[in-house]
All heavy atoms as a GROMACS GRO file, in nm:
protein
  570
    1VAL      N    1  -0.225  -1.303   0.656
    1VAL     CA    2  -0.360  -1.292   0.709
    1VAL      C    3  -0.413  -1.154   0.672
    1VAL      O    4  -0.345  -1.054   0.690
    1VAL     CB    5  -0.360  -1.310   0.862
    1VAL    CG1    6  -0.496  -1.283   0.919
    1VAL    CG2    7  -0.310  -1.447   0.900
    2TYR      N    8  -0.534  -1.151   0.622
    2TYR     CA    9  -0.599  -1.024   0.587
    2TYR      C   10  -0.704  -0.989   0.691
    2TYR      O   11  -0.770  -1.076   0.746
    2TYR     CB   12  -0.669  -1.036   0.451
    2TYR     CG   13  -0.576  -1.060   0.336
    2TYR    CD1   14  -0.567  -1.185   0.277
    2TYR    CD2   15  -0.498  -0.957   0.287
    2TYR    CE1   16  -0.481  -1.207   0.171
    2TYR    CE2   17  -0.412  -0.979   0.181
    2TYR     CZ   18  -0.404  -1.104   0.124
    2TYR     OH   19  -0.319  -1.125   0.019
    3PHE      N   20  -0.722  -0.861   0.715
    3PHE     CA   21  -0.829  -0.814   0.801
    3PHE      C   22  -0.944  -0.759   0.717
    3PHE      O   23  -1.055  -0.750   0.763
    3PHE     CB   24  -0.779  -0.707   0.899
    3PHE     CG   25  -0.683  -0.762   0.999
    3PHE    CD1   26  -0.548  -0.736   0.988
    3PHE    CD2   27  -0.726  -0.841   1.104
    3PHE    CE1   28  -0.459  -0.787   1.080
    3PHE    CE2   29  -0.638  -0.893   1.195
    3PHE     CZ   30  -0.504  -0.865   1.184
    4ASP      N   31  -0.915  -0.719   0.595
    4ASP     CA   32  -1.018  -0.664   0.507
    4ASP      C   33  -0.975  -0.687   0.363
    4ASP      O   34  -0.885  -0.621   0.313
    4ASP     CB   35  -1.037  -0.514   0.535
    4ASP     CG   36  -1.148  -0.452   0.454
    4ASP    OD1   37  -1.209  -0.522   0.369
    4ASP    OD2   38  -1.176  -0.333   0.476
    5ARG      N   39  -1.039  -0.780   0.294
    5ARG     CA   40  -1.000  -0.812   0.157
    5ARG      C   41  -1.031  -0.700   0.058
    5ARG      O   42  -0.981  -0.699  -0.053
    5ARG     CB   43  -1.068  -0.941   0.112
    5ARG     CG   44  -1.011  -1.062   0.181
    5ARG     CD   45  -1.062  -1.189   0.115
    5ARG     NE   46  -1.003  -1.305   0.179
    5ARG     CZ   47  -0.886  -1.356   0.145
    5ARG    NH1   48  -0.816  -1.302   0.048
    5ARG    NH2   49  -0.838  -1.461   0.208
    6ALA      N   50  -1.112  -0.604   0.097
    6ALA     CA   51  -1.146  -0.493   0.008
    6ALA      C   52  -1.053  -0.374   0.028
    6ALA      O   53  -1.068  -0.271  -0.038
    6ALA     CB   54  -1.291  -0.450   0.031
    7ALA      N   55  -0.956  -0.386   0.119
    7ALA     CA   56  -0.866  -0.275   0.150
    7ALA      C   57  -0.788  -0.233   0.025
    7ALA      O   58  -0.745  -0.315  -0.055
    7ALA     CB   59  -0.769  -0.315   0.260
    8ILE      N   60  -0.775  -0.103   0.011
    8ILE     CA   61  -0.699  -0.046  -0.100
    8ILE      C   62  -0.587   0.038  -0.041
    8ILE      O   63  -0.607   0.112   0.054
    8ILE     CB   64  -0.787   0.039  -0.192
    8ILE    CG1   65  -0.890  -0.051  -0.261
    8ILE    CG2   66  -0.705   0.115  -0.294
    8ILE    CD1   67  -0.986   0.022  -0.349
    9ALA      N   68  -0.471   0.025  -0.097
    9ALA     CA   69  -0.357   0.105  -0.053
    9ALA      C   70  -0.292   0.167  -0.176
    9ALA      O   71  -0.315   0.124  -0.288
    9ALA     CB   72  -0.258   0.018   0.022
   10ASN      N   73  -0.215   0.269  -0.154
   10ASN     CA   74  -0.143   0.334  -0.263
   10ASN      C   75   0.003   0.297  -0.257
   10ASN      O   76   0.069   0.319  -0.156
   10ASN     CB   77  -0.158   0.487  -0.254
   10ASN     CG   78  -0.294   0.532  -0.294
   10ASN    OD1   79  -0.338   0.504  -0.405
   10ASN    ND2   80  -0.365   0.600  -0.206
   11TYR      N   81   0.049   0.239  -0.363
   11TYR     CA   82   0.189   0.204  -0.376
   11TYR      C   83   0.245   0.287  -0.490
   11TYR      O   84   0.189   0.289  -0.599
   11TYR     CB   85   0.205   0.054  -0.406
   11TYR     CG   86   0.141  -0.029  -0.299
   11TYR    CD1   87   0.011  -0.075  -0.313
   11TYR    CD2   88   0.210  -0.058  -0.183
   11TYR    CE1   89  -0.047  -0.150  -0.212
   11TYR    CE2   90   0.152  -0.133  -0.083
   11TYR     CZ   91   0.023  -0.179  -0.098
   11TYR     OH   92  -0.035  -0.252   0.000
   12VAL      N   93   0.352   0.357  -0.465
   12VAL     CA   94   0.407   0.447  -0.565
   12VAL      C   95   0.552   0.409  -0.592
   12VAL      O   96   0.631   0.393  -0.500
   12VAL     CB   97   0.399   0.594  -0.518
   12VAL    CG1   98   0.452   0.687  -0.623
   12VAL    CG2   99   0.256   0.631  -0.483
   13TYR      N  100   0.584   0.399  -0.718
   13TYR     CA  101   0.719   0.368  -0.760
   13TYR      C  102   0.806   0.491  -0.738
   13TYR      O  103   0.771   0.603  -0.777
   13TYR     CB  104   0.719   0.326  -0.907
   13TYR     CG  105   0.852   0.278  -0.958
   13TYR    CD1  106   0.918   0.172  -0.899
   13TYR    CD2  107   0.911   0.339  -1.067
   13TYR    CE1  108   1.039   0.127  -0.946
   13TYR    CE2  109   1.033   0.294  -1.117
   13TYR     CZ  110   1.096   0.189  -1.055
   13TYR     OH  111   1.216   0.145  -1.102
   14VAL      N  112   0.919   0.475  -0.675
   14VAL     CA  113   1.003   0.589  -0.636
   14VAL      C  114   1.045   0.674  -0.757
   14VAL      O  115   1.053   0.796  -0.748
   14VAL     CB  116   1.125   0.542  -0.554
   14VAL    CG1  117   1.221   0.461  -0.639
   14VAL    CG2  118   1.195   0.661  -0.490
   15ASP      N  119   1.068   0.611  -0.871
   15ASP     CA  120   1.106   0.689  -0.990
   15ASP      C  121   0.995   0.784  -1.033
   15ASP      O  122   1.022   0.892  -1.087
   15ASP     CB  123   1.144   0.596  -1.105
   15ASP     CG  124   1.280   0.529  -1.085
   15ASP    OD1  125   1.351   0.568  -0.990
   15ASP    OD2  126   1.313   0.439  -1.164
   16ASP      N  127   0.868   0.746  -1.010
   16ASP     CA  128   0.758   0.835  -1.044
   16ASP      C  129   0.757   0.958  -0.953
   16ASP      O  130   0.731   1.070  -0.997
   16ASP     CB  131   0.624   0.761  -1.033
   16ASP     CG  132   0.609   0.653  -1.137
   16ASP    OD1  133   0.679   0.658  -1.240
   16ASP    OD2  134   0.526   0.561  -1.116
   17VAL      N  135   0.786   0.938  -0.825
   17VAL     CA  136   0.794   1.050  -0.731
   17VAL      C  137   0.907   1.143  -0.770
   17VAL      O  138   0.891   1.265  -0.773
   17VAL     CB  139   0.811   0.999  -0.586
   17VAL    CG1  140   0.831   1.115  -0.490
   17VAL    CG2  141   0.693   0.915  -0.544
   18VAL      N  142   1.022   1.087  -0.804
   18VAL     CA  143   1.137   1.168  -0.844
   18VAL      C  144   1.105   1.248  -0.970
   18VAL      O  145   1.135   1.367  -0.978
   18VAL     CB  146   1.262   1.079  -0.865
   18VAL    CG1  147   1.376   1.158  -0.928
   18VAL    CG2  148   1.305   1.017  -0.734
   19ALA      N  149   1.040   1.185  -1.067
   19ALA     CA  150   1.006   1.254  -1.193
   19ALA      C  151   0.916   1.373  -1.167
   19ALA      O  152   0.936   1.481  -1.226
   19ALA     CB  153   0.939   1.156  -1.289
   20VAL      N  154   0.818   1.358  -1.079
   20VAL     CA  155   0.729   1.470  -1.048
   20VAL      C  156   0.805   1.579  -0.973
   20VAL      O  157   0.784   1.698  -0.999
   20VAL     CB  158   0.607   1.421  -0.968
   20VAL    CG1  159   0.526   1.536  -0.914
   20VAL    CG2  160   0.519   1.333  -1.056
   21CYS      N  161   0.893   1.542  -0.883
   21CYS     CA  162   0.973   1.642  -0.812
   21CYS      C  163   1.061   1.721  -0.908
   21CYS      O  164   1.072   1.843  -0.896
   21CYS     CB  165   1.058   1.575  -0.704
   21CYS     SG  166   0.963   1.510  -0.566
   22VAL      N  167   1.120   1.653  -1.003
   22VAL     CA  168   1.205   1.720  -1.102
   22VAL      C  169   1.121   1.818  -1.184
   22VAL      O  170   1.162   1.932  -1.208
   22VAL     CB  171   1.276   1.618  -1.192
   22VAL    CG1  172   1.343   1.685  -1.311
   22VAL    CG2  173   1.379   1.540  -1.111
   23LEU      N  174   1.003   1.776  -1.229
   23LEU     CA  175   0.916   1.867  -1.305
   23LEU      C  176   0.882   1.991  -1.224
   23LEU      O  177   0.881   2.102  -1.276
   23LEU     CB  178   0.788   1.795  -1.346
   23LEU     CG  179   0.798   1.693  -1.457
   23LEU    CD1  180   0.665   1.620  -1.476
   23LEU    CD2  181   0.840   1.759  -1.587
   24GLY      N  182   0.853   1.970  -1.095
   24GLY     CA  183   0.821   2.084  -1.010
   24GLY      C  184   0.939   2.178  -0.991
   24GLY      O  185   0.926   2.301  -0.996
   25LEU      N  186   1.058   2.122  -0.973
   25LEU     CA  187   1.177   2.204  -0.954
   25LEU      C  188   1.216   2.279  -1.081
   25LEU      O  189   1.270   2.389  -1.074
   25LEU     CB  190   1.295   2.117  -0.907
   25LEU     CG  191   1.283   2.062  -0.765
   25LEU    CD1  192   1.392   1.960  -0.738
   25LEU    CD2  193   1.289   2.176  -0.664
   26GLN      N  194   1.187   2.220  -1.194
   26GLN     CA  195   1.219   2.286  -1.321
   26GLN      C  196   1.116   2.394  -1.355
   26GLN      O  197   1.136   2.470  -1.450
   26GLN     CB  198   1.223   2.183  -1.434
   26GLN     CG  199   1.339   2.088  -1.424
   26GLN     CD  200   1.332   1.978  -1.529
   26GLN    OE1  201   1.228   1.952  -1.589
   26GLN    NE2  202   1.445   1.911  -1.551
   27GLY      N  203   1.009   2.401  -1.280
   27GLY     CA  204   0.906   2.501  -1.305
   27GLY      C  205   0.820   2.470  -1.427
   27GLY      O  206   0.745   2.554  -1.473
   28ARG      N  207   0.831   2.348  -1.477
   28ARG     CA  208   0.755   2.310  -1.596
   28ARG      C  209   0.610   2.277  -1.562
   28ARG      O  210   0.525   2.274  -1.648
   28ARG     CB  211   0.821   2.193  -1.666
   28ARG     CG  212   0.958   2.233  -1.724
   28ARG     CD  213   1.038   2.118  -1.778
   28ARG     NE  214   0.964   2.031  -1.867
   28ARG     CZ  215   1.007   1.912  -1.905
   28ARG    NH1  216   1.123   1.868  -1.860
   28ARG    NH2  217   0.936   1.838  -1.986
   29ARG      N  218   0.583   2.249  -1.437
   29ARG     CA  219   0.448   2.217  -1.392
   29ARG      C  220   0.422   2.290  -1.262
   29ARG      O  221   0.508   2.303  -1.178
   29ARG     CB  222   0.431   2.067  -1.369
   29ARG     CG  223   0.451   1.982  -1.491
   29ARG     CD  224   0.326   1.988  -1.580
   29ARG     NE  225   0.327   1.886  -1.683
   29ARG     CZ  226   0.380   1.902  -1.803
   29ARG    NH1  227   0.440   2.014  -1.835
   29ARG    NH2  228   0.373   1.805  -1.891
   30ARG      N  229   0.300   2.338  -1.246
   30ARG     CA  230   0.260   2.405  -1.123
   30ARG      C  231   0.131   2.343  -1.073
   30ARG      O  232   0.056   2.284  -1.150
   30ARG     CB  233   0.239   2.554  -1.146
   30ARG     CG  234   0.366   2.626  -1.183
   30ARG     CD  235   0.340   2.777  -1.195
   30ARG     NE  236   0.460   2.845  -1.232
   30ARG     CZ  237   0.547   2.894  -1.146
   30ARG    NH1  238   0.524   2.883  -1.017
   30ARG    NH2  239   0.655   2.955  -1.186
   31GLY      N  240   0.107   2.358  -0.945
   31GLY     CA  241  -0.017   2.308  -0.888
   31GLY      C  242   0.004   2.193  -0.792
   31GLY      O  243   0.113   2.172  -0.741
   32THR      N  244  -0.102   2.122  -0.771
   32THR     CA  245  -0.101   2.009  -0.679
   32THR      C  246  -0.083   1.881  -0.757
   32THR      O  247  -0.150   1.860  -0.858
   32THR     CB  248  -0.234   2.004  -0.601
   32THR    OG1  249  -0.252   2.127  -0.532
   32THR    CG2  250  -0.235   1.888  -0.502
   33PHE      N  251   0.005   1.797  -0.711
   33PHE     CA  252   0.030   1.668  -0.777
   33PHE      C  253  -0.024   1.556  -0.688
   33PHE      O  254   0.004   1.553  -0.569
   33PHE     CB  255   0.179   1.645  -0.799
   33PHE     CG  256   0.244   1.746  -0.888
   33PHE    CD1  257   0.306   1.858  -0.835
   33PHE    CD2  258   0.240   1.731  -1.025
   33PHE    CE1  259   0.366   1.951  -0.917
   33PHE    CE2  260   0.299   1.824  -1.108
   33PHE     CZ  261   0.362   1.935  -1.054
   34ILE      N  262  -0.097   1.468  -0.746
   34ILE     CA  263  -0.141   1.348  -0.676
   34ILE      C  264  -0.071   1.232  -0.743
   34ILE      O  265  -0.098   1.200  -0.858
   34ILE     CB  266  -0.294   1.332  -0.681
   34ILE    CG1  267  -0.360   1.452  -0.614
   34ILE    CG2  268  -0.334   1.200  -0.615
   34ILE    CD1  269  -0.511   1.454  -0.626
   35ILE      N  270   0.019   1.173  -0.670
   35ILE     CA  271   0.098   1.062  -0.725
   35ILE      C  272   0.050   0.937  -0.653
   35ILE      O  273   0.081   0.915  -0.537
   35ILE     CB  274   0.248   1.082  -0.700
   35ILE    CG1  275   0.291   1.220  -0.746
   35ILE    CG2  276   0.329   0.974  -0.769
   35ILE    CD1  277   0.427   1.258  -0.696
   36ALA      N  278  -0.027   0.857  -0.722
   36ALA     CA  279  -0.082   0.738  -0.658
   36ALA      C  280  -0.105   0.628  -0.760
   36ALA      O  281  -0.130   0.655  -0.877
   36ALA     CB  282  -0.213   0.773  -0.589
   37ASP      N  283  -0.099   0.509  -0.713
   37ASP     CA  284  -0.130   0.392  -0.793
   37ASP      C  285  -0.213   0.300  -0.704
   37ASP      O  286  -0.162   0.204  -0.649
   37ASP     CB  287  -0.002   0.323  -0.840
   37ASP     CG  288  -0.030   0.213  -0.940
   37ASP    OD1  289  -0.145   0.201  -0.986
   37ASP    OD2  290   0.062   0.138  -0.971
   38PRO      N  291  -0.342   0.335  -0.685
   38PRO     CA  292  -0.424   0.256  -0.593
   38PRO      C  293  -0.436   0.111  -0.639
   38PRO      O  294  -0.450   0.084  -0.758
   38PRO     CB  295  -0.559   0.326  -0.592
   38PRO     CG  296  -0.560   0.412  -0.713
   38PRO     CD  297  -0.418   0.440  -0.750
   39CYS      N  298  -0.429   0.023  -0.545
   39CYS     CA  299  -0.430  -0.120  -0.576
   39CYS      C  300  -0.489  -0.193  -0.456
   39CYS      O  301  -0.462  -0.157  -0.342
   39CYS     CB  302  -0.285  -0.163  -0.600
   39CYS     SG  303  -0.259  -0.339  -0.615
   40ARG      N  304  -0.568  -0.294  -0.484
   40ARG     CA  305  -0.620  -0.375  -0.372
   40ARG      C  306  -0.502  -0.442  -0.303
   40ARG      O  307  -0.410  -0.493  -0.367
   40ARG     CB  308  -0.716  -0.480  -0.420
   40ARG     CG  309  -0.851  -0.425  -0.455
   40ARG     CD  310  -0.950  -0.540  -0.475
   40ARG     NE  311  -1.079  -0.487  -0.512
   40ARG     CZ  312  -1.178  -0.468  -0.425
   40ARG    NH1  313  -1.162  -0.501  -0.299
   40ARG    NH2  314  -1.292  -0.417  -0.464
   41LEU      N  315  -0.506  -0.441  -0.172
   41LEU     CA  316  -0.399  -0.502  -0.093
   41LEU      C  317  -0.380  -0.648  -0.131
   41LEU      O  318  -0.268  -0.697  -0.140
   41LEU     CB  319  -0.430  -0.487   0.056
   41LEU     CG  320  -0.327  -0.543   0.152
   41LEU    CD1  321  -0.194  -0.473   0.134
   41LEU    CD2  322  -0.376  -0.528   0.295
   42THR      N  323  -0.491  -0.719  -0.155
   42THR     CA  324  -0.480  -0.860  -0.190
   42THR      C  325  -0.404  -0.880  -0.321
   42THR      O  326  -0.325  -0.974  -0.334
   42THR     CB  327  -0.620  -0.925  -0.202
   42THR    OG1  328  -0.699  -0.847  -0.292
   42THR    CG2  329  -0.688  -0.934  -0.067
   43GLU      N  330  -0.424  -0.792  -0.418
   43GLU     CA  331  -0.352  -0.802  -0.546
   43GLU      C  332  -0.202  -0.778  -0.525
   43GLU      O  333  -0.119  -0.851  -0.579
   43GLU     CB  334  -0.406  -0.700  -0.646
   43GLU     CG  335  -0.547  -0.729  -0.693
   43GLU     CD  336  -0.600  -0.619  -0.782
   43GLU    OE1  337  -0.521  -0.557  -0.855
   43GLU    OE2  338  -0.722  -0.594  -0.776
   44PHE      N  339  -0.170  -0.675  -0.447
   44PHE     CA  340  -0.030  -0.642  -0.423
   44PHE      C  341   0.041  -0.757  -0.352
   44PHE      O  342   0.150  -0.799  -0.390
   44PHE     CB  343  -0.020  -0.514  -0.340
   44PHE     CG  344   0.121  -0.474  -0.310
   44PHE    CD1  345   0.196  -0.404  -0.402
   44PHE    CD2  346   0.180  -0.507  -0.188
   44PHE    CE1  347   0.328  -0.368  -0.376
   44PHE    CE2  348   0.310  -0.471  -0.160
   44PHE     CZ  349   0.385  -0.402  -0.254
   45VAL      N  350  -0.023  -0.810  -0.247
   45VAL     CA  351   0.038  -0.917  -0.169
   45VAL      C  352   0.053  -1.044  -0.254
   45VAL      O  353   0.154  -1.114  -0.244
   45VAL     CB  354  -0.043  -0.944  -0.041
   45VAL    CG1  355   0.006  -1.069   0.031
   45VAL    CG2  356  -0.035  -0.823   0.052
   46THR      N  357  -0.046  -1.072  -0.339
   46THR     CA  358  -0.038  -1.189  -0.426
   46THR      C  359   0.081  -1.179  -0.520
   46THR      O  360   0.159  -1.274  -0.535
   46THR     CB  361  -0.169  -1.206  -0.506
   46THR    OG1  362  -0.276  -1.229  -0.413
   46THR    CG2  363  -0.160  -1.322  -0.603
   47VAL      N  364   0.097  -1.065  -0.583
   47VAL     CA  365   0.210  -1.046  -0.676
   47VAL      C  366   0.343  -1.056  -0.601
   47VAL      O  367   0.436  -1.122  -0.646
   47VAL     CB  368   0.198  -0.911  -0.750
   47VAL    CG1  369   0.324  -0.879  -0.826
   47VAL    CG2  370   0.078  -0.913  -0.844
   48ALA      N  371   0.350  -0.993  -0.483
   48ALA     CA  372   0.473  -0.997  -0.405
   48ALA      C  373   0.506  -1.140  -0.360
   48ALA      O  374   0.620  -1.184  -0.368
   48ALA     CB  375   0.462  -0.904  -0.284
   49ALA      N  376   0.404  -1.212  -0.313
   49ALA     CA  377   0.427  -1.349  -0.266
   49ALA      C  378   0.476  -1.438  -0.380
   49ALA      O  379   0.569  -1.518  -0.362
   49ALA     CB  380   0.299  -1.406  -0.206
   50ARG      N  381   0.415  -1.423  -0.496
   50ARG     CA  382   0.458  -1.504  -0.611
   50ARG      C  383   0.601  -1.470  -0.653
   50ARG      O  384   0.680  -1.557  -0.687
   50ARG     CB  385   0.361  -1.488  -0.726
   50ARG     CG  386   0.229  -1.558  -0.697
   50ARG     CD  387   0.133  -1.548  -0.812
   50ARG     NE  388   0.009  -1.618  -0.777
   50ARG     CZ  389  -0.108  -1.590  -0.827
   50ARG    NH1  390  -0.121  -1.493  -0.916
   50ARG    NH2  391  -0.214  -1.657  -0.791
   51ALA      N  392   0.634  -1.341  -0.650
   51ALA     CA  393   0.770  -1.299  -0.687
   51ALA      C  394   0.872  -1.355  -0.588
   51ALA      O  395   0.984  -1.389  -0.626
   51ALA     CB  396   0.778  -1.146  -0.692
   52LEU      N  397   0.833  -1.363  -0.462
   52LEU     CA  398   0.922  -1.415  -0.358
   52LEU      C  399   0.914  -1.567  -0.345
   52LEU      O  400   0.984  -1.626  -0.263
   52LEU     CB  401   0.889  -1.350  -0.223
   52LEU     CG  402   0.912  -1.200  -0.216
   52LEU    CD1  403   0.852  -1.143  -0.089
   52LEU    CD2  404   1.061  -1.169  -0.224
   53GLN      N  405   0.825  -1.626  -0.423
   53GLN     CA  406   0.805  -1.772  -0.423
   53GLN      C  407   0.768  -1.824  -0.285
   53GLN      O  408   0.823  -1.922  -0.235
   53GLN     CB  409   0.927  -1.844  -0.480
   53GLN     CG  410   0.956  -1.805  -0.622
   53GLN     CD  411   1.078  -1.873  -0.680
   53GLN    OE1  412   1.159  -1.930  -0.609
   53GLN    NE2  413   1.091  -1.868  -0.811
   54VAL      N  414   0.673  -1.753  -0.221
   54VAL     CA  415   0.619  -1.796  -0.093
   54VAL      C  416   0.467  -1.812  -0.109
   54VAL      O  417   0.409  -1.757  -0.202
   54VAL     CB  418   0.652  -1.695   0.020
   54VAL    CG1  419   0.802  -1.684   0.041
   54VAL    CG2  420   0.591  -1.560  -0.008
   55PRO      N  421   0.403  -1.885  -0.019
   55PRO     CA  422   0.258  -1.903  -0.030
   55PRO      C  423   0.182  -1.770  -0.019
   55PRO      O  424   0.218  -1.683   0.059
   55PRO     CB  425   0.224  -1.993   0.088
   55PRO     CG  426   0.352  -2.057   0.128
   55PRO     CD  427   0.460  -1.961   0.092
   56VAL      N  428   0.078  -1.760  -0.097
   56VAL     CA  429  -0.009  -1.642  -0.092
   56VAL      C  430  -0.100  -1.656   0.030
   56VAL      O  431  -0.163  -1.761   0.047
   56VAL     CB  432  -0.093  -1.630  -0.221
   56VAL    CG1  433  -0.188  -1.514  -0.213
   56VAL    CG2  434  -0.002  -1.618  -0.342
   57PRO      N  435  -0.109  -1.554   0.115
   57PRO     CA  436  -0.199  -1.564   0.231
   57PRO      C  437  -0.342  -1.588   0.186
   57PRO      O  438  -0.388  -1.530   0.089
   57PRO     CB  439  -0.186  -1.427   0.298
   57PRO     CG  440  -0.058  -1.371   0.249
   57PRO     CD  441  -0.039  -1.427   0.112
   58ALA      N  442  -0.412  -1.674   0.258
   58ALA     CA  443  -0.548  -1.706   0.219
   58ALA      C  444  -0.648  -1.680   0.332
   58ALA      O  445  -0.767  -1.673   0.307
   58ALA     CB  446  -0.556  -1.852   0.178
   59ARG      N  447  -0.601  -1.666   0.453
   59ARG     CA  448  -0.692  -1.651   0.566
   59ARG      C  449  -0.727  -1.505   0.590
   59ARG      O  450  -0.650  -1.415   0.561
   59ARG     CB  451  -0.630  -1.709   0.692
   59ARG     CG  452  -0.612  -1.859   0.681
   59ARG     CD  453  -0.576  -1.924   0.810
   59ARG     NE  454  -0.462  -1.859   0.872
   59ARG     CZ  455  -0.425  -1.878   0.997
   59ARG    NH1  456  -0.492  -1.959   1.073
   59ARG    NH2  457  -0.320  -1.817   1.047
   60GLN      N  458  -0.847  -1.486   0.646
   60GLN     CA  459  -0.893  -1.352   0.681
   60GLN      C  460  -0.944  -1.355   0.824
   60GLN      O  461  -1.020  -1.445   0.861
   60GLN     CB  462  -1.004  -1.307   0.587
   60GLN     CG  463  -1.055  -1.168   0.620
   60GLN     CD  464  -1.156  -1.117   0.519
   60GLN    OE1  465  -1.172  -1.174   0.413
   60GLN    NE2  466  -1.223  -1.010   0.554
   61LEU      N  467  -0.901  -1.257   0.901
   61LEU     CA  468  -0.949  -1.243   1.038
   61LEU      C  469  -1.050  -1.128   1.042
   61LEU      O  470  -1.044  -1.037   0.960
   61LEU     CB  471  -0.833  -1.212   1.134
   61LEU     CG  472  -0.730  -1.322   1.152
   61LEU    CD1  473  -0.617  -1.273   1.242
   61LEU    CD2  474  -0.794  -1.445   1.211
   62PRO      N  475  -1.141  -1.131   1.139
   62PRO     CA  476  -1.237  -1.020   1.151
   62PRO      C  477  -1.164  -0.887   1.173
   62PRO      O  478  -1.060  -0.882   1.238
   62PRO     CB  479  -1.320  -1.057   1.273
   62PRO     CG  480  -1.299  -1.204   1.291
   62PRO     CD  481  -1.164  -1.234   1.237
   63ARG      N  482  -1.221  -0.782   1.120
   63ARG     CA  483  -1.160  -0.649   1.133
   63ARG      C  484  -1.141  -0.612   1.280
   63ARG      O  485  -1.042  -0.549   1.317
   63ARG     CB  486  -1.247  -0.545   1.062
   63ARG     CG  487  -1.181  -0.410   1.054
   63ARG     CD  488  -1.266  -0.310   0.984
   63ARG     NE  489  -1.279  -0.351   0.844
   63ARG     CZ  490  -1.348  -0.283   0.755
   63ARG    NH1  491  -1.409  -0.172   0.789
   63ARG    NH2  492  -1.356  -0.324   0.631
   64ALA      N  493  -1.236  -0.651   1.364
   64ALA     CA  494  -1.226  -0.620   1.507
   64ALA      C  495  -1.100  -0.680   1.568
   64ALA      O  496  -1.039  -0.620   1.657
   64ALA     CB  497  -1.350  -0.670   1.580
   65ALA      N  498  -1.059  -0.795   1.520
   65ALA     CA  499  -0.935  -0.857   1.570
   65ALA      C  500  -0.814  -0.773   1.533
   65ALA      O  501  -0.721  -0.758   1.613
   65ALA     CB  502  -0.920  -0.999   1.513
   66GLY      N  503  -0.816  -0.715   1.415
   66GLY     CA  504  -0.706  -0.628   1.372
   66GLY      C  505  -0.698  -0.502   1.458
   66GLY      O  506  -0.590  -0.461   1.501
   67TYR      N  507  -0.815  -0.441   1.483
   67TYR     CA  508  -0.817  -0.321   1.567
   67TYR      C  509  -0.773  -0.356   1.709
   67TYR      O  510  -0.699  -0.280   1.773
   67TYR     CB  511  -0.956  -0.258   1.569
   67TYR     CG  512  -0.990  -0.186   1.442
   67TYR    CD1  513  -1.109  -0.213   1.374
   67TYR    CD2  514  -0.905  -0.090   1.387
   67TYR    CE1  515  -1.141  -0.147   1.257
   67TYR    CE2  516  -0.936  -0.024   1.269
   67TYR     CZ  517  -1.054  -0.053   1.205
   67TYR     OH  518  -1.086   0.013   1.090
   68GLY      N  519  -0.819  -0.470   1.760
   68GLY     CA  520  -0.779  -0.512   1.894
   68GLY      C  521  -0.629  -0.533   1.904
   68GLY      O  522  -0.566  -0.490   2.002
   69ALA      N  523  -0.572  -0.596   1.804
   69ALA     CA  524  -0.426  -0.617   1.804
   69ALA      C  525  -0.352  -0.484   1.796
   69ALA      O  526  -0.251  -0.466   1.865
   69ALA     CB  527  -0.386  -0.705   1.685
   70ALA      N  528  -0.402  -0.391   1.717
   70ALA     CA  529  -0.338  -0.260   1.705
   70ALA      C  530  -0.339  -0.185   1.838
   70ALA      O  531  -0.239  -0.127   1.880
   70ALA     CB  532  -0.406  -0.176   1.598
   71VAL      N  533  -0.453  -0.188   1.906
   71VAL     CA  534  -0.464  -0.122   2.035
   71VAL      C  535  -0.370  -0.186   2.136
   71VAL      O  536  -0.300  -0.117   2.211
   71VAL     CB  537  -0.611  -0.125   2.086
   71VAL    CG1  538  -0.619  -0.083   2.233
   71VAL    CG2  539  -0.698  -0.036   1.999
   72ALA      N  540  -0.366  -0.318   2.137
   72ALA     CA  541  -0.279  -0.389   2.232
   72ALA      C  542  -0.132  -0.357   2.206
   72ALA      O  543  -0.054  -0.338   2.300
   72ALA     CB  544  -0.304  -0.539   2.222
   73LEU      N  545  -0.093  -0.352   2.080
   73LEU     CA  546   0.047  -0.323   2.048
   73LEU      C  547   0.085  -0.179   2.080
   73LEU      O  548   0.198  -0.152   2.122
   73LEU     CB  549   0.074  -0.352   1.900
   73LEU     CG  550   0.071  -0.501   1.864
   73LEU    CD1  551   0.076  -0.518   1.712
   73LEU    CD2  552   0.188  -0.573   1.928
   74GLN      N  553  -0.008  -0.086   2.063
   74GLN     CA  554   0.022   0.054   2.096
   74GLN      C  555   0.031   0.073   2.247
   74GLN      O  556   0.107   0.157   2.295
   74GLN     CB  557  -0.084   0.147   2.039
   74GLN     CG  558  -0.072   0.164   1.890
   74GLN     CD  559  -0.172   0.263   1.835
   74GLN    OE1  560  -0.268   0.301   1.901
   74GLN    NE2  561  -0.151   0.305   1.711
   75ALA      N  562  -0.046  -0.002   2.321
   75ALA     CA  563  -0.046   0.011   2.467
   75ALA      C  564   0.081  -0.047   2.528
   75ALA      O  565   0.122  -0.007   2.635
   75ALA     CB  566  -0.168  -0.059   2.527
   76GLY      N  567   0.142  -0.142   2.457
   76GLY     CA  568   0.259  -0.212   2.510
   76GLY      C  569   0.378  -0.129   2.502
   76GLY      O  570   0.466  -0.107   2.568
   0.00000   0.00000   0.00000
């Protein structure tokens, strides 16, 4: 179930993080590193569902329902 089909999240491959850390430790690069691979949540979930051979979620709930559930779970 999706709450927002336009949601974007950053998924980063662990080897990419390690490679940047190694470069920083070797002193070969300085500055700020932004390690990101932004992807629509729907695309990520679709690929994952197909890889796991499970149905791709198709339903969407209103965003307010998601916030309400989050508040209820935090209060519990």
